[in-house]
N, C-alpha and C positions, 0 to 999 in steps of 0.2 A: 504494500500500500504506500501511497504517497506520504512521505514524511515518517514512515515507520522505521527508517534507519536511525542509527544513533547520532549522526552528525547534527541533525536539526534540534536536538534536545538542549544543547548548550548555547543557543543563539541569543539569549537575553530575555526571552519571554518567560516570565515566571508563571507556570501553569499548575503548580501544586495545589494552590488553594489553602485557605485557612484551616479547613477541617481535615486535611490529610493526616493520616496516622491514627485516627480515632476508629479503631476496629473492635467489633463485638464478636467474640468467638463463635456464636451460634448463627450469625448472619452469613448467607451465601453472597458475598460481594462479587465473586467471579462471574456468575451468570448475568448479573446486571451490567457488569463491565463489558462482557462480550457483546451484549445487545447495543450498548452505547458505542463500542468500538466500531461496529458495522456502520452505524449512522455517522459517526465521526469520519470514518474513511470515505464514505460517500460524499459528505460535505467537503472534505479536503480535496477530493478529485474535482468537484465542481469549482472550488476556489482556484485550483491550478488551471482549469479550463477557462476561467474568467481572467486569467493573467496575473493572479496573485502569487507571491512566493510564500511558502509555508514558514519562512523565517519572519514574515511581517504579519500574517494573520493565519490562524489555523483552528480547527476543531479538535478538542481534546476529550477523550473518553474518561469518565470517572463514575463514581457511585455516591449516593447519599448515605446517610447514617443507617437507613433501613435496607441497604443493598440494591435499591432501585437504580438503574442506569441513568446517568446524566451526561449530556454533552455540553461542554462549555466552549465558547468561542473566545480565544485569547489573541490579542493583536495590538500592534502599535496604533495610536489614535489616528494617524493619517490613513492607514490602511483600512481601519474600521469605518472611517468616514467615507472612503471610496466604496466600500462594501454596502454601506447604508444607501449611498447614492444609486448604486446598481439595483438594489432591492426596491427603492422608491420608484425608479424608472420602470422596472418590470411590473410593479403593481399599479402604475398609473397615478399614484398619489404624489402629492407635493411634499410629503413628509408628515410629521405629526404622529399622534398616538393612534394605534389600531384599535 
């Protein structure tokens, strides 16, 4: 998958999150992470196709405290602004709250 190599992990985007490391022994975090990873990979491919570099913006698979999969988007502000512009253009909206 795009960005699943080790090189892109140390590029300066902190994607660990504040709650990383809080694990409960009886919770199956792996199943939730696998689901999130599939979605994150799909979004990362779409970002690459739209001309983004995964060192500037990317989707990251994670889980919440109950083991449910979560996909976070991490990026530098300029890249996230460009992504927001593309999404606004695709939706036909001029911005604002959905």
